[in-house]
PASEBA-1860 file (N, C-alpha, C; in nm, 3 decimals):
! residues 213
1> MDLFSLSL> 8.512/15.523/10.157/8.421/15.559/10.266/8.277/15.526/10.230 ~ 8.242/15.535/10.103/8.109/15.494/10.061/8.086/15.345/10.085 ~ 8.191/15.264/10.065/8.178/15.121/10.088/8.161/15.090/10.237 ~ 8.218/15.172/10.323/8.195/15.155/10.467/8.046/15.167/10.495 ~ 7.985/15.274/10.445/7.842/15.294/10.468/7.759/15.183/10.405 ~ 7.796/15.143/10.285/7.721/15.036/10.217/7.730/14.906/10.294 ~ 7.851/14.867/10.336/7.868/14.737/10.402/7.807/14.735/10.541 ~ 7.825/14.843/10.617/7.766/14.847/10.752/7.614/14.857/10.742
9> GALLDAVS> 7.564/14.940/10.652/7.419/14.950/10.637/7.354/14.818/10.602 ~ 7.418/14.743/10.512/7.364/14.611/10.475/7.367/14.515/10.592 ~ 7.473/14.522/10.671/7.484/14.434/10.787/7.375/14.466/10.891 ~ 7.354/14.594/10.917/7.251/14.633/11.013/7.112/14.592/10.963 ~ 7.089/14.606/10.834/6.960/14.562/10.779/6.942/14.411/10.795 ~ 7.051/14.337/10.776/7.043/14.191/10.792/7.010/14.154/10.937 ~ 7.075/14.221/11.031/7.048/14.193/11.172/6.902/14.224/11.205 ~ 6.849/14.331/11.147/6.710/14.369/11.176/6.611/14.263/11.129
17> ELKDDDFG> 6.652/14.181/11.033/6.563/14.077/10.980/6.572/13.945/11.057 ~ 6.663/13.936/11.151/6.677/13.812/11.227/6.554/13.783/11.310 ~ 6.515/13.657/11.312/6.407/13.613/11.400/6.468/13.574/11.534 ~ 6.386/13.569/11.637/6.437/13.534/11.770/6.508/13.399/11.769 ~ 6.453/13.302/11.696/6.513/13.169/11.692/6.651/13.171/11.626 ~ 6.675/13.268/11.539/6.803/13.274/11.469/6.920/13.298/11.564 ~ 6.894/13.365/11.675/7.002/13.402/11.766/7.067/13.281/11.832 ~ 6.996/13.172/11.839/7.052/13.051/11.898/7.118/12.958/11.798
25> KPSGCEGW> 7.122/12.995/11.672/7.183/12.912/11.569/7.333/12.939/11.560 ~ 7.410/12.846/11.505/7.555/12.869/11.492/7.583/12.976/11.386 ~ 7.690/13.048/11.406/7.737/13.144/11.306/7.857/13.086/11.235 ~ 7.914/13.164/11.145/8.035/13.120/11.076/8.161/13.138/11.157 ~ 8.151/13.197/11.275/8.266/13.210/11.365/8.266/13.091/11.460 ~ 8.370/13.013/11.453/8.376/12.888/11.530/8.354/12.914/11.678 ~ 8.258/12.841/11.737/8.230/12.853/11.878/8.131/12.963/11.915 ~ 8.090/13.041/11.817/7.997/13.151/11.843/7.861/13.124/11.782
33> LVRDLVCH> 7.758/13.151/11.860/7.622/13.154/11.807/7.599/13.287/11.736 ~ 7.488/13.296/11.666/7.454/13.422/11.600/7.447/13.535/11.702 ~ 7.391/13.509/11.820/7.381/13.615/11.920/7.519/13.666/11.962 ~ 7.618/13.576/11.970/7.753/13.617/12.007/7.814/13.706/11.900 ~ 7.791/13.668/11.774/7.844/13.748/11.664/7.778/13.885/11.661 ~ 7.647/13.890/11.681/7.578/14.019/11.681/7.630/14.106/11.796 ~ 7.658/14.045/11.909/7.715/14.120/12.021/7.853/14.175/11.983 ~ 7.928/14.101/11.905/8.058/14.150/11.857/8.041/14.276/11.774
41> FVIDAQDV> 7.930/14.287/11.703/7.904/14.408/11.624/7.888/14.530/11.715 ~ 7.834/14.509/11.834/7.826/14.620/11.931/7.965/14.672/11.963 ~ 8.057/14.580/11.989/8.195/14.619/12.022/8.262/14.686/11.903 ~ 8.237/14.634/11.784/8.293/14.694/11.663/8.244/14.838/11.644 ~ 8.115/14.858/11.659/8.059/14.993/11.641/8.115/15.089/11.745 ~ 8.132/15.041/11.867/8.194/15.125/11.970/8.337/15.161/11.931 ~ 8.409/15.065/11.875/8.546/15.090/11.833/8.551/15.199/11.727 ~ 8.459/15.194/11.632/8.456/15.296/11.527/8.429/15.433/11.587
49> LITLVTPT> 8.331/15.442/11.676/8.298/15.570/11.736/8.414/15.626/11.818 ~ 8.480/15.540/11.893/8.594/15.584/11.974/8.708/15.631/11.885 ~ 8.739/15.552/11.782/8.854/15.584/11.697/8.832/15.714/11.619 ~ 8.711/15.737/11.573/8.685/15.858/11.494/8.699/15.986/11.576 ~ 8.697/15.975/11.708/8.717/16.092/11.793/8.850/16.081/11.867 ~ 8.945/16.008/11.807/9.079/15.997/11.864/9.181/16.042/11.760 ~ 9.182/16.173/11.729/9.277/16.222/11.628/9.419/16.226/11.682 ~ 9.514/16.230/11.591/9.655/16.235/11.628/9.732/16.313/11.522
57> ADPVTHDS> 9.844/16.371/11.566/9.932/16.440/11.472/10.047/16.350/11.428 ~ 10.051/16.228/11.478/10.159/16.135/11.444/10.148/16.092/11.298 ~ 10.258/16.048/11.239/10.254/16.005/11.099/10.176/15.875/11.081 ~ 10.117/15.859/10.964/10.042/15.738/10.932/10.135/15.618/10.927 ~ 10.094/15.509/10.991/10.175/15.387/10.995/10.109/15.270/10.922 ~ 9.977/15.275/10.902/9.906/15.163/10.843/9.798/15.214/10.748 ~ 9.751/15.121/10.660/9.640/15.153/10.572/9.532/15.046/10.590 ~ 9.433/15.046/10.501/9.318/14.957/10.518/9.355/14.810/10.509
65> VTYWKVSH> 9.466/14.778/10.443/9.510/14.638/10.431/9.607/14.602/10.542 ~ 9.708/14.686/10.568/9.808/14.652/10.670/9.753/14.665/10.812 ~ 9.634/14.722/10.826/9.565/14.725/10.957/9.546/14.584/11.011 ~ 9.526/14.489/10.921/9.493/14.353/10.964/9.618/14.269/10.986 ~ 9.617/14.194/11.095/9.727/14.102/11.126/9.701/13.972/11.051 ~ 9.807/13.914/11.000/9.795/13.795/10.917/9.870/13.679/10.982 ~ 9.806/13.563/10.985/9.871/13.442/11.036/9.827/13.326/10.948 ~ 9.904/13.220/10.950/9.865/13.099/10.878/9.817/12.990/10.974
73> EPADDPLA> 9.794/13.030/11.098/9.737/12.940/11.197/9.627/13.015/11.270 ~ 9.514/12.952/11.303/9.409/13.020/11.380/9.462/13.058/11.517 ~ 9.415/13.169/11.569/9.461/13.216/11.700/9.341/13.244/11.789 ~ 9.362/13.231/11.920/9.256/13.258/12.016/9.241/13.409/12.036 ~ 9.117/13.455/12.035/9.088/13.595/12.065/9.062/13.606/12.214 ~ 9.143/13.685/12.288/9.124/13.692/12.433/8.989/13.752/12.473 ~ 8.923/13.824/12.381/8.793/13.884/12.413/8.676/13.794/12.374 ~ 8.704/13.679/12.313/8.596/13.594/12.264/8.505/13.547/12.377
81> ALTVRLAA> 8.564/13.502/12.487/8.484/13.452/12.599/8.401/13.565/12.661 ~ 8.459/13.684/12.669/8.385/13.798/12.721/8.265/13.831/12.634 ~ 8.285/13.823/12.502/8.175/13.851/12.410/8.059/13.755/12.430 ~ 8.090/13.628/12.451/7.985/13.527/12.472/7.908/13.558/12.601 ~ 7.977/13.594/12.706/7.910/13.626/12.832/7.824/13.752/12.819 ~ 7.878/13.849/12.749/7.804/13.974/12.730/7.678/13.949/12.647 ~ 7.690/13.867/12.543/7.574/13.836/12.458/7.464/13.770/12.541 ~ 7.501/13.677/12.627/7.402/13.608/12.710/7.333/13.703/12.807
89> AYGEPWML> 7.406/13.808/12.848/7.351/13.901/12.946/7.238/13.985/12.890 ~ 7.227/13.996/12.759/7.118/14.073/12.700/6.983/14.008/12.724 ~ 6.981/13.878/12.741/6.858/13.809/12.772/6.766/13.791/12.652 ~ 6.699/13.896/12.611/6.606/13.891/12.499/6.671/13.941/12.371 ~ 6.649/13.871/12.257/6.711/13.913/12.132/6.681/14.058/12.093 ~ 6.560/14.108/12.124/6.526/14.244/12.083/6.616/14.347/12.149 ~ 6.662/14.318/12.270/6.751/14.411/12.339/6.883/14.424/12.264 ~ 6.936/14.310/12.222/7.063/14.309/12.149/7.045/14.376/12.012
97> KHHVDDLG> 6.935/14.345/11.944/6.909/14.407/11.813/6.899/14.560/11.827 ~ 6.831/14.605/11.930/6.816/14.750/11.950/6.952/14.816/11.976 ~ 7.034/14.755/12.059/7.164/14.814/12.092/7.256/14.817/11.970 ~ 7.256/14.709/11.894/7.337/14.706/11.773/7.292/14.813/11.674 ~ 7.162/14.825/11.655/7.113/14.924/11.559/7.143/15.066/11.608 ~ 7.129/15.090/11.737/7.156/15.221/11.794/7.302/15.263/11.768 ~ 7.393/15.175/11.807/7.535/15.206/11.792/7.579/15.201/11.646 ~ 7.527/15.106/11.572/7.565/15.093/11.431/7.523/15.215/11.349
105> RAALRAAQ> 7.401/15.262/11.371/7.354/15.380/11.298/7.435/15.503/11.340 ~ 7.474/15.510/11.466/7.559/15.621/11.510/7.695/15.615/11.441 ~ 7.750/15.494/11.428/7.878/15.478/11.359/7.866/15.520/11.212 ~ 7.752/15.487/11.150/7.728/15.530/11.012/7.728/15.681/11.001 ~ 7.656/15.749/11.090/7.648/15.894/11.084/7.785/15.957/11.109 ~ 7.858/15.902/11.207/7.990/15.956/11.239/8.085/15.941/11.120 ~ 8.079/15.829/11.051/8.165/15.806/10.935/8.131/15.903/10.822 ~ 8.003/15.928/10.802/7.961/16.019/10.695/8.004/16.163/10.723
113> LADPTLKV> 8.018/16.198/10.850/8.057/16.333/10.888/8.209/16.350/10.900 ~ 8.282/16.240/10.898/8.426/16.243/10.925/8.506/16.303/10.810 ~ 8.615/16.369/10.843/8.711/16.419/10.746/8.797/16.302/10.702 ~ 8.794/16.262/10.574/8.868/16.144/10.531/9.019/16.157/10.544 ~ 9.068/16.281/10.554/9.214/16.302/10.563/9.264/16.311/10.706 ~ 9.172/16.319/10.802/9.212/16.328/10.942/9.282/16.200/10.985 ~ 9.391/16.214/11.060/9.462/16.096/11.110/9.405/16.056/11.246 ~ 9.383/15.924/11.263/9.329/15.872/11.388/9.419/15.761/11.440
121> STQDMVLC> 9.408/15.739/11.570/9.495/15.639/11.635/9.410/15.529/11.696 ~ 9.453/15.405/11.676/9.386/15.290/11.734/9.483/15.172/11.741 ~ 9.482/15.100/11.853/9.563/14.978/11.868/9.711/15.002/11.829 ~ 9.766/15.113/11.873/9.906/15.148/11.844/9.933/15.166/11.695 ~ 9.829/15.198/11.618/9.843/15.225/11.475/9.788/15.365/11.447 ~ 9.839/15.426/11.341/9.786/15.553/11.295/9.743/15.535/11.150 ~ 9.619/15.574/11.121/9.564/15.565/10.986/9.495/15.696/10.953 ~ 9.485/15.728/10.826/9.392/15.835/10.789/9.251/15.778/10.805
129> TAGYLGAY> 9.154/15.864/10.827/9.018/15.818/10.851/8.967/15.730/10.738 ~ 8.997/15.771/10.614/8.952/15.690/10.500/9.012/15.550/10.504 ~ 9.137/15.539/10.542/9.201/15.409/10.552/9.142/15.325/10.664 ~ 9.112/15.389/10.777/9.053/15.316/10.889/8.914/15.264/10.853 ~ 8.833/15.349/10.794/8.699/15.305/10.755/8.706/15.200/10.644 ~ 8.806/15.211/10.558/8.826/15.110/10.455/8.861/14.974/10.515 ~ 8.936/14.975/10.624/8.967/14.848/10.692/8.841/14.783/10.745 ~ 8.746/14.865/10.789/8.624/14.810/10.844/8.528/14.755/10.739
137> VWEWTLHH> 8.549/14.788/10.613/8.471/14.721/10.508/8.497/14.571/10.515 ~ 8.622/14.536/10.540/8.659/14.395/10.557/8.586/14.334/10.675 ~ 8.588/14.402/10.787/8.525/14.351/10.909/8.375/14.328/10.888 ~ 8.307/14.430/10.837/8.162/14.416/10.820/8.129/14.306/10.720 ~ 8.201/14.300/10.610/8.167/14.207/10.503/8.194/14.062/10.542 ~ 8.311/14.037/10.600/8.343/13.899/10.640/8.247/13.851/10.748 ~ 8.216/13.936/10.844/8.124/13.894/10.949/7.979/13.887/10.900 ~ 7.948/13.961/10.796/7.817/13.944/10.734/7.805/13.804/10.675
145> LDLVLHLS> 7.911/13.757/10.612/7.912/13.618/10.563/7.898/13.520/10.679 ~ 7.965/13.548/10.791/7.953/13.462/10.909/7.810/13.461/10.961 ~ 7.747/13.577/10.958/7.611/13.590/11.012/7.513/13.502/10.936 ~ 7.522/13.500/10.804/7.419/13.435/10.722/7.455/13.292/10.683 ~ 7.567/13.240/10.735/7.612/13.108/10.693/7.504/13.002/10.704 ~ 7.428/13.003/10.813/7.322/12.904/10.834/7.183/12.967/10.829 ~ 7.174/13.085/10.768/7.047/13.158/10.761/7.019/13.194/10.616 ~ 6.968/13.100/10.542/6.953/13.117/10.398/6.850/13.224/10.361
153> DVPGPPAA> 6.761/13.260/10.455/6.658/13.359/10.424/6.700/13.502/10.458 ~ 6.822/13.519/10.508/6.872/13.653/10.541/6.972/13.695/10.432 ~ 6.957/13.815/10.376/7.045/13.856/10.266/7.190/13.872/10.310 ~ 7.281/13.838/10.217/7.423/13.849/10.244/7.477/13.986/10.211 ~ 7.609/14.002/10.214/7.670/14.132/10.190/7.658/14.176/10.045 ~ 7.665/14.307/10.021/7.653/14.359/9.884/7.772/14.320/9.797 ~ 7.746/14.310/9.668/7.849/14.265/9.574/7.971/14.356/9.573 ~ 7.950/14.487/9.583/8.062/14.580/9.579/8.156/14.560/9.698
161> ALARCREM> 8.098/14.530/9.814/8.181/14.505/9.933/8.257/14.374/9.919 ~ 8.193/14.271/9.867/8.261/14.144/9.844/8.379/14.162/9.747 ~ 8.357/14.239/9.642/8.463/14.260/9.543/8.580/14.335/9.605 ~ 8.552/14.436/9.686/8.660/14.511/9.751/8.737/14.422/9.848 ~ 8.669/14.339/9.922/8.738/14.250/10.016/8.823/14.148/9.942 ~ 8.777/14.103/9.828/8.860/14.014/9.748/8.989/14.083/9.708 ~ 8.977/14.209/9.665/9.098/14.285/9.629/9.194/14.294/9.747 ~ 9.142/14.320/9.865/9.226/14.330/9.985/9.294/14.198/10.014
169> LEQIAGAF> 9.217/14.088/10.008/9.274/13.957/10.036/9.383/13.922/9.936 ~ 9.361/13.955/9.810/9.461/13.920/9.708/9.587/14.004/9.721 ~ 9.576/14.122/9.782/9.697/14.199/9.814/9.779/14.130/9.923 ~ 9.711/14.056/10.008/9.777/13.987/10.119/9.829/13.850/10.076 ~ 9.744/13.774/10.007/9.773/13.633/9.984/9.812/13.600/9.841 ~ 9.789/13.691/9.748/9.812/13.661/9.608/9.682/13.636/9.535 ~ 9.689/13.626/9.404/9.569/13.614/9.322/9.505/13.477/9.332 ~ 9.374/13.475/9.342/9.295/13.353/9.337/9.246/13.332/9.194
177> PASWADED> 9.205/13.211/9.160/9.155/13.187/9.024/9.047/13.287/8.985 ~ 9.059/13.345/8.869/8.965/13.448/8.825/8.822/13.396/8.813 ~ 8.808/13.266/8.792/8.674/13.208/8.773/8.598/13.195/8.906 ~ 8.668/13.208/9.018/8.602/13.191/9.148/8.513/13.309/9.179 ~ 8.398/13.284/9.238/8.313/13.391/9.288/8.381/13.460/9.407 ~ 8.353/13.587/9.423/8.416/13.663/9.532/8.388/13.599/9.667 ~ 8.265/13.554/9.689/8.231/13.492/9.817/8.314/13.368/9.843 ~ 8.336/13.284/9.743/8.417/13.163/9.760/8.563/13.200/9.790
185> VLLVGTGR> 8.613/13.303/9.723/8.749/13.348/9.750/8.763/13.387/9.897 ~ 8.667/13.460/9.948/8.675/13.507/10.086/8.659/13.393/10.186 ~ 8.567/13.302/10.160/8.545/13.192/10.254/8.665/13.099/10.259 ~ 8.717/13.062/10.143/8.832/12.973/10.139/8.959/13.049/10.180 ~ 8.970/13.172/10.132/9.092/13.248/10.153/9.115/13.296/10.294 ~ 9.011/13.289/10.380/9.028/13.325/10.520/9.011/13.203/10.611 ~ 9.010/13.084/10.552/9.000/12.963/10.632/8.861/12.936/10.686 ~ 8.758/13.004/10.633/8.623/12.982/10.682/8.565/12.849/10.631
193> RAPTEAER> 8.612/12.803/10.519/8.576/12.668/10.476/8.696/12.610/10.401 ~ 8.703/12.478/10.404/8.813/12.411/10.335/8.785/12.407/10.186 ~ 8.887/12.421/10.103/8.865/12.409/9.958/8.832/12.266/9.920 ~ 8.752/12.251/9.816/8.727/12.119/9.761/8.855/12.068/9.694 ~ 8.856/11.942/9.658/8.975/11.887/9.590/9.003/11.963/9.461 ~ 8.897/11.996/9.387/8.915/12.069/9.262/8.968/12.209/9.288 ~ 8.917/12.274/9.392/8.964/12.408/9.426/9.109/12.404/9.472 ~ 9.143/12.303/9.550/9.282/12.289/9.598/9.376/12.275/9.480
201> AELGDLAI> 9.337/12.200/9.379/9.422/12.184/9.261/9.440/12.317/9.189 ~ 9.336/12.397/9.185/9.347/12.529/9.120/9.434/12.625/9.201 ~ 9.431/12.609/9.333/9.509/12.699/9.418/9.659/12.673/9.409 ~ 9.697/12.549/9.385/9.838/12.516/9.378/9.907/12.541/9.510 ~ 10.015/12.620/9.508/10.094/12.645/9.628/10.050/12.770/9.702 ~ 9.939/12.832/9.664/9.894/12.953/9.730/9.862/12.923/9.876 ~ 9.924/12.998/9.968/9.902/12.978/10.111/9.772/13.044/10.151 ~ 9.695/12.978/10.238/9.568/13.031/10.285/9.591/13.099/10.419
209> PYVLG> 9.573/13.231/10.426/9.598/13.299/10.553/9.473/13.304/10.640 ~ 9.496/13.325/10.769/9.388/13.367/10.858/9.413/13.514/10.886 ~ 9.320/13.597/10.847/9.336/13.742/10.868/9.260/13.780/10.993 ~ 9.331/13.829/11.091/9.275/13.848/11.223/9.272/13.996/11.260 ~ 9.161/14.036/11.322/9.151/14.172/11.371/9.212/14.186/11.509
END
């Protein structure tokens, strides 16, 4: 749960540093500008707030790793086009930045107040609160990498969050070469960039998954 606060706080701080011109630049999410990705953070923060107030007595079915669906082929997100339209509707970047910070800080406070053992329901899954918030460490960290892909002056995700996401990915896909930096493991291991010839040789037969929310 501490990593949830660390990763989301770092992401919100990064968004606060964006210049107006940055919103029109490409992000690491194919087909999305930075403004579209930031708008996605609005939806994510809403999801956290909704889920944290959706308790259930049903048994736990998923944890922070099994929450994520895994495929070896990219898939279309049916909400992607809606996100792009919604992002454009904000008009001015400051409006989007304000809304993201408002909801994101609320999600931070809600997570800090939450009972980690409480069971919550989302997307036909049941998780303990700690497991649900742990799943979102992945979301915040990977999208933080997407946010800064073409913005070298904006800080990336914290090292502790990158290390935790690497652990999660290796539970899904298997171990990556120990010499690789955590960021490279995540970028290559989620299909965000193609491995170099040398990296491909080190990977051998390891399958590269697309981990989808």
